[in-house]
N, C-alpha and C positions, 0 to 999 in steps of 0.2 A: 456521754451526751450522746442520745438516740439518733437513729442515722436519718430521718427525719429535719430531726431539730438542729442536728449538725450542717444538714442541707440548707436549710433556712437560714440559719445567720450566715452562710458563705455566701448566700444570694441576696440576702438583706444589706447584707453592710460588708465592702470590700474595701478592706484596710490593712493593714499588719504590721509585727512588730520585725525590722530588720537593722534597727540604729549600728550594728555591728556591721552589717554588711562588710562597709571595709576598714574596719578596725583589725589590722593584720599584726599578728604577733609573730618573730621570726624566733631562731633559737641560738642560743649563747655558741662561739665558732671555738672549739679546742679550752673552752672555760678561760680560767687569766692565764693558763699557759703561756699564751701567745697575745704580747701586749703592740698596737700598732700604735705610733703616736704622728703626725703629719704636720707639715707646715704650711703657710698661706699658697704654697705652689701645690702643696700635697703631696709633695717628695714625703717619702714614709718610713719612716725607721721601724724595723721589724724585730722587738726581744722577747727571746722564745726560751722560760723557763724548764725546764724536762722535769717532770713527773717522775716517780722513783720506775726502775726498775724492776719488772716480776718475770720470774724464770721458770717452768714447768716443764721435768722432763718425763718422756711418755714412750710407748711402743707404737708406733702404726705402719701399718705394710710391713712388718717383720724389721724393723728397725727401731733403734733409737732416735728419739729427736729431743732439743731443745724447744722449747714455745716461748715467745716472749712476748709480752703484755704490759700497755701503761695505762693506766686509769685517762681518761678523755681520748685515747688515742685510736687510730682504726689501722688497720693492717694493708700492707701490700697485697693486692691480688693478681701479681702476673706469677702466671705461671708455672712452675719449676724454680724460679726466684725465692731467697729467703723470704717466708712471711716477717718483715720488721714493722714496728711500730709507725705508724706517721699523723702528725700533726696536722688539720688542714683549718684554712680561714679563707675570707672574701675580704681586700682592699680596695676602695674607691679610690682611683687615680683619676688624673687630667682629663678632661676631655677632648684633649686635641693633641696630647702629646706622645711622644713614643716612648716607652717607659723600659727601662734599663735594671736588673737586679744584680747587687753586688754583696759578697759576704764581707763584712767589716771583720768580726775577731769571731772566738770561737773557744771554748775551753771543754777539754775530754779527760777522762779516765779508757785505760784499757785494763780488760779481764778475758781469761781463756777459758773457754767452753768445752767440757768433756763430750759434749756431743752435739752434732751439727744442727745449727738454726733449723727449723720444719720448713721443707716448702709448700708454696702456697700451692693451693689446687685451684685456681683460678676461681670466676665465678661460676658456680655451680647451679644449676637451674634447680627450683622447685618439684619438677617433673621427675628428678632424678634421685635417689635414695644417694645421700652424702659417704655412706659406711661403704657405698662400690666404688668408688672415685678413688685411686691407690694416690697416696704421697710421692712422686716423682723429682728426682732430684734432676736440674737441668744444668745445660754447660755451664752457667758462671759457677758452678760449684766445684769445677774444675781449673779455675785460672786465683793466681797466686796476687790477687788486688782486692782493694777495697770494694765494695758492694754497699751502697752507692757510692760513685765516685765523688771524689771533693767539693765538685763542681756541682753535683747534682743534690747535694743536704737539702739546699732550700732552691726550691723549683717555681718559677711562675708561669701563668697559661699566658695564653695570649689577650689581649682583651676582649672583654665583651661588654654590651649595653645591656643594662636592665632598667628601661623604662627609659627615666632622665638622668641616670647615672652610668657610669664606666666606669669599670673594675678589672678586677685579674684575682684568679684562686691562688694561693699560695699555701705547698705544700712542703714541709718539713720533715727530716725524718733523721730524728736525733742518735740514729745507731748508725753505725756504720760494721760491717761484717766482713773475714777474711775466711771464707771455706778453708783454703789450702793450711791456712798457718793455725784456724779455731780462733782466732783472736774477736775481738769486738770491740768495739771504742764506741762509749755510752758520752753522748755532749751534756755537760751538765749545763751550758747556755750556748748560743748561738744568736750573734748579731748580724742582722743585714738590712741595708737599705734597697727601696726604688726610687731611683733616681730618674732624670731627662734628657735623652738626646734630641733634643731638637723638636719642632713639631713636624707631628705625621702620626706614624706607626699604624697598625691595624684597629679596625671597627674604630674610628674617630667617630664622634657623636656630634651631626648635623643637626639633630633634631631638638626640643624643648631642652632647657637646661634649669629649670627651674623644677625645682622637688615637689611633688606630689604630694600634699600632706595626708592623703587617704592609705599612701604607700611608704609614708613617713615611719610606722614601726616597724616594715618590714627591712628596712634599709637601716637601720637604728641594728636590727640584730643581727643582718646579712654583712654588713660592715663593719672590720675593726674598727677603722678608723673614722665610722661616720660622726662621733660626738663633737667635734671640730667643724663638721660641713657646714651644718644648718648656720653656721653666725658670718659666713661667707657666701651661701646662695640662698638666695629668697625662696619659699615656701609660697605654694599655687593654694589658696585656700577652697579647699572642695570636698563635698560629699562623696564623689565619686560619680560615674557614669555606665549607666548599663545599655546595653544593645542586646534585643531580644529579636532573632531571625526566628522565624515560625511556617513551618509548611503551608502551601498557599492555605490549605482547606483545613488548618488549624490555628490559621490568626485569630477566628474567631474566639475561639477558646479562651488564648493568651490574653487577650486584653484586660480580664482580673487581674493577671497578675502583671501587668504593666501599670493598672491603674493604680493597683495598691504601694507600691516601689515606689511612684512617685509621691502619693500620699504620707510616704515616709525619708520623702527629702531626697529621696535619688533620680536624677536627671535619667530618664526612661524614652530613650526609641525603639518601637515595635515596627518589624518589617518584616515584609512574607520573604518568601525564597525568589520568588519573581522579582520584587523590588529591589532586592540584592543582587541581581543578576542574572539569576538561573541556577539547576539545583547542580552546581558542578564543584568539587574542592576550589578548582582554581577560579571560579566566580565568587566564592562566601572569602576565599583569604583575599580577593584583592577588593572587594568590600569594606571588609576589616581593615584592612591595610589605609585604605583611604578613608575611613573613618578616623584612624587613630593617630593619622598623619595630620587630620585636619582638625579637629575637634579633640581627640584623646578619649580614651575610657576605661574604666579598671574591671567592670563585668562583660560575662559573653552570657547567654543560657540558647542553646539552638531549644529546639520543640518540636520534635518529631523525630520516626527511628532513622535509622541509616538510610532507609531505603529510598525517604524522602529529603531528607537532609544527609549528604553523604560524610566521610568522616574526611580525613586526610589523611599524607602516609607519612610516618616516622622515616625519619636517616638510619636509625641504629638498626631495625633488624625490620624495614618498612612495615609495621605497624601499623594498624588501623588506628588514625589518632586526632583526634578532635583538639590535643594541646598544642599540636602544632601549628593551628591558627593562630596562635596567640606569641609565634615569634614572630614582632613586630618592629623591636627596635635593634637593628644592626645583626650582623652577620654572623647568629649565632643560635646556642641552643636552649637560652637562658628564658622562661615565660615572661610576658610582659603584662597579661594580664590574666583576670579568673575565669576558666571555662567552665560549665556543668551542661547535662543535657535532660530533659524532659524527655525523655525515649516512650512514644508509643505514638500509636499507627492512627489512633480514630479521633474525634473530637471529644467522646465522651469520657477517654483515658487521660487525657491531656487536661479536662477540665476537673476530672477526678484526683489528678495529682496533684493541681494546684489548688483544688480545696482541702487537702491533705494539708499541703507547705502552707498556708494564710492560717488554716486552722491550728496549726502547730505555733505560730507565732501570733496570731489577734487573740485565740482564746485560750490561754494558757491552763492548765488544770490547776484548782486552787485548795489550800486548806490540807485536810487529811488525802484528801483524791493528788496530789502532788507528789505525795512521797516516791512516786518511781521515778522522780528526775535525778533522785541520790542512789538509782542501782544502775548497776552495771552487768555485763556479762563477759567473761573471756571464753575463748574456744581453742585449743591447742591440740598440735600432735604431738606423738612422743619421738619424732625424728630430730637428727641434729644435735650437737654437741656444743654449746649445752642443749638439752632438747627444747623445742617449742612450748613446751607446758612450762617450762621453767622459766624463758624471756617473757611470756603472756601473765605468769605469776607474778615477776616482777612488776609490770604494769600494772596485776591487780593489787600491790601492795601499796604503790604510788598512790592510788586513786582512792586506797581507803585511809592512807596517814592525810590525805588532804580534808574535802569534804563530803565523799561518799561513804554512804551509812552500811551498805550492801551490796557488794560485788560478786555473782554467783560463777561457777566454772561447769566446763565440760571438757575434761581430759581427758586425751587417750591413756590410758594406762601405763604406768611406768616400763620403760623396755630392762628386759632382764638381763642386759649387762648393755655398757656403751664398747663398742667396739674398735674407737677410733674414728669411730664416722666424722668426728668433729670440723667445723666446716675454717673455726675462726682460726686456724693453724697448731690449734692444742685441744686435748680432751679435757670434758668440763671435771675439774680436781675436788670431787668432794663438796662444792657446793660454793666453792671460793673463785667463782668468776665473777670480773668486776660490772659494777652498772655499765649497758652498753651505750649509757649516751650521757653525755655532762650534766650534772644538776639530777639523773633518774638513779634512784638506791638500787645497787646492786643488792645479791642476796646475802643475807646478815649485814645490810649496811647500818651502820652504828645511829642511824637520826630515823629509819624507818624498821622499827623491830617486827621480824617477822608472826603475820599470825597463821594461824592453822592451812596448812595449802589442803584445799577441799579436794583430793581428785586420789582417790583409790588405786592400791597399788596389788595390780593381778597380773596374769599372763597376757599374753599379745592379746590383741581387738580380737573379737571376733564380733558374728552377727548379733547374737545375743548383746553383747556390750556396745554395738553399735547402736542398737534400739534404745537403750537405757541411756546414752546420750543424747540422742534425740529428743526423749522424753524432757530431758534435762531443758534443751532450748527451749520446747514447747511451754514445759511450765516459767518459767525464766521470761521468756519475752510474752506472753499471757500475763502476766502478773504485772510487767511492765517495767524495763529498763530503757534508760538514755542514752545506751552507749554499749556496742559489742566489738568488740575485739577477736578477730579469729585471725589464727595462725598455723598455715599447714598445706596440706593437699587440696587442689580445690578442681573441679573443672568447670564446663560451662554450664550444666544445670546443677550443680552439687558444692558441697562443702565435703571431703572426704572424711574426715573426724565430724562423725555425728551422723554421716548420709543425710544429711537435710538437705530438701532440694527444692526444686522450682514448683513441683506439685504440694509440697508441705506449705508453702510460703500461704498458699490459699486457704490453709485448715487452721489458720491461723485464728486468734479469738483476741487480740491484744485492743482493736478498737482503735481510738486516738492516742493509743498510749505509744508512739513512734520512736523508735531506736533512730540513733545515726550508727551507720557499721562502716568499720578500716577491716577490710580484706585483706590480708597477704595470704597469695593463695593466686596459682596458674588460673587464667583463661574464667572467671567469672564475671567478667565484663564484656567477655567476646560477644559482640550482638548484633554484628555484621552479618546479616543473612540469616539470622536466626533470632530465639527469643533468650536469652542469657540471663542466668541465675540475680543478677543485678537489677534486671527487670522488674523479675518476677515479685522483686522483693516492695519495689518502688509501684507495681500493676495490680498487687496483690488486691481483694476488696474490690467493693463500688462506695456510691454514694449512701447508699442506706445501711451498710457494713462495712465499713472504713477497715484497714488491719495493713500490714507490712509496716515501712520502712519510710522516713522523711529522706533520707538521703544516706547513698552507700559509696565506699568508694573502690572500684574492683577493676583488673586489668586484664586488658584484652588479646594477651599475648600471657606466655610462661615466665612468671618472676623468675628471679635467682633467688638463692637461700637467705643471703645474710640482709644485701643491702635493703629490701624494705622494709627489714628487721628494724633497723635504724630511724627509718622515716618515721614507723609508727611509734617507735619510743620517742621520736622528739614531739610528735603531735599529742601524744598523750600525758607523758610523765613532765614535758615541759610545758607547752601550750595549754591543755586541761587545767593537769594540775594548778599552776601556776595565775590561773584562774584569769586569763587577761582577756578582752572583749572580743572575741572571735568568733567568726562566722563559719560556718562548713567549709565553705571555700577557701576565707582565712587559713582554716587548721589546715587543711590539704596541701595550699600550695605552698605555706612556709615550711611543712615536712620536704617536700618536692626541692625546695630551694638549698633545706639541709642535705639531702640526698647529691645536691649536684656541688655541693660544697666538698662533699665529703668523697663524693668519688668521680669526680671529675666534670668538667663539660664539653670534654672531647665526643666527636660524633659516636664514636663505636664504645664508648665506655659505660659503666652502669649508672652512672649520674642521669644520662642522657636517655638511657634505657629508660630508666624508671618516668621519666618526663615526660616521654612519647606513652606510655604502657596505659599509665594509672588512667582512670577515667572517674570524673564527681558524676552519678546519676542521680538527679535533683537539683534543688538550686541553689547556686554556689553564694547567695547574698543569706541565705537563712542563719538566722542567729539560732548556734545550739544552747540548749537546755538541758542544765546538769545542778540546778537549786528551785527550790519551790520561790514564785515568783512574788515582786513587792507589789501592793499596790501603790496608785500615786494617785495624787489629787491635783488639781491647776489652780493656782490666785493668779486672773488674767484682770490686765487693765489695757487700754491703747491710747496712742497718738494720731491725732491726723494733720498733717500741712499740704498744702497747696495739691491735690491729687498723689498725696503719698501717706500711706500709713503703718501705723508699727504696734503690730502685737506685743505686751509684756509680758511673760510668760514666767512664774514662779514652779519649779516644779517641788512638790512635796510629797517626802513616800511616807507610810502609813506610821512610822513610831515620831513623824514630825519633822524628822532630818531632811535638809534639803539635799537635793540629788545632783547631783555634778554628769555633765557627759550625756546626759539625756539630750535627744533630738527631737526638735520642736518644728512643727511643718505649718504653715498655713497656705492656704490654696484657695479660689475659688471654688464655685461649685461645677463648672466646665472644664477646670482646671486648665484654664486658659493663662492662668497663672499661678504659679506656686513660688516659695521661699522657705529657706530652715536655716536654724541655728542652732549651738550647743547651749545648754546650760552651763553657768558658771558654776565656781566656787559657791556662788549664794544660790544657788536653784535657777536663777534668771537667766531664761535668752531674750533677744530682743529681734524679731522677725520683720522686718519690713516687706511691703505686697503695694502694688500700686494700685487702691482701692480709694475712693473716695471718702471724705467724712461721712457719714449715714451708710454706706455698704455695707456688706456680708461678705463672712467667708468662714472658714473651717479649721479647724486647730488637729492635728493629730499629733502624738507626745510617744514615743520607741525608745527605748533603751535594755542595756544589759539588764534581765533577769529582772522587769519590769513587767506588770500586766499595763498595756498599752491603753492608752484613752484616745479613741478615733473619733474623728466629725464631730467636735464640738462646735458649736458656731462661736462668732465673732460679732458683734456688730461696733464699727468703726464712729 
């Protein structure tokens, strides 16, 4: 689409495709290895069936160690202590009772190791080469005692509030080690129980007790015992609510976005910073807290640069942090809404970013021009063990095994040797590293046969090599990719692998073939007081010549080496591959929830660090497109009774198949009235609106992988 035509369509028709805005998917916890059964009082029986324990002996820092790993398990990150496998999960508990954990029974066998269990090196920053960090044994290696102690085999966090739900994080260490005797206890099964010691405890939920349907999918996957909860707690039927806070001079430019969201059935409130109390973090947080307590909401979009709308500050490392604004329910660090930012300082730049977003959703490519939705790009460094390029290759294989036709790559050349630089506690033993996330294919996974790995093997990276990799990025993006996965070092202005930088974003020629980008790197999103790499992707181009990205997920501070990899793996190999109806914000927020599950909700832990540092640039309600969209037609009839009318809309796909879960919205011309409903299994949605017989209204229909129908007139 040419620039002028693009601008014309945007200005003439302000509508959008966003149904999946609040259809969030979450990820499975510890696979089927941990099962939780709850009774009516939400007492929970936790049954753990331990996966097979694998061992590998390797030399690091001049000493032989035994590395341990289990499929679906993470590793303890306590520096100097044995890096033992750990299984994690979240359990929904009573809203107002004090939880108590008790281990009921367990079965184990003992073996003797010839070499000590490798010590953890703790969380290593991506600003550090992991091969330079030695393996050092701490004081625990001198104690003739089991680590962890029997009482710590199963541990429970303090309660947290996740919107309407109260929960705890449970971690199970199914292996105990005595460093002095060299013995290892391997547990085959563990049975624990969460009971209640009367009313009280931390973080009692005094807010809403009805579960929001908008967040039901994330509850379902986040909480191991969620399946039994809906039968006891009624659910609020809602499509979510969006709050847009714009810098005063940017509010007029944001009106197009607010209007579009309402046409898609999302209740939207647009306010200026002044209307929200003023340009301070305290005022913005207070405004959001008041809105959440009084009416609730699911999404927030900040419109403006950090100098116009300040960030908040994280607790973990005092990071500049928008996500801190959505810690709204309970005294904890679990996000209670999805937050994103359209970071631009002028009305023109804001209008441009919004135009890109609306065109991405409302005017998708069609027919042969839509092939780019099935293409992706992976970029990775050669550091770490397994190296980043093997991790990204796993993502590539998962995408190819699903619905993607092509996944290009720009990988740093293979390092000449791996010198024990592994982060996960053991080196990468000849391709035997397991999948790093439940359901994610490992190298050589039987259900995901490997396709050729498209990186060259050569000497260490040099200027010419980087130039070649940068050319690969230009070629792939200009041709069109719907998704980019980056894993490596980064700076405020560039990806270290490829040296692709802020200036290069302006040289792109991808038009409206706009990717969603997930960047595992240091400070790509460091936008306070400066122009960041993430902002460059969003601001590149103009109305006449659009280019760049539709959304990018980047960090304001230095990221750790492995924890963000787990989040990216969840987003790509679970959420995208499994083809749930997901928005960009739903994808990223669910990834963060998975990070909190694996790495904990403690203020100084890796889970909270990621929650506070990772920012979504763009509009979190944007529905990601990764396949050719389908045309739909509407069969419309109506009924009117005493001032109330009902639009009866049947949504039919291009092949005549009835479309379920399309969002049908009916509204008056001035948007003073708006109502919406989802189509059922017969493709029918019934939408009530207060319009007299003979009056007129308009219909918009949006849905996952659909070409939306917008502003279709209906006479009652």
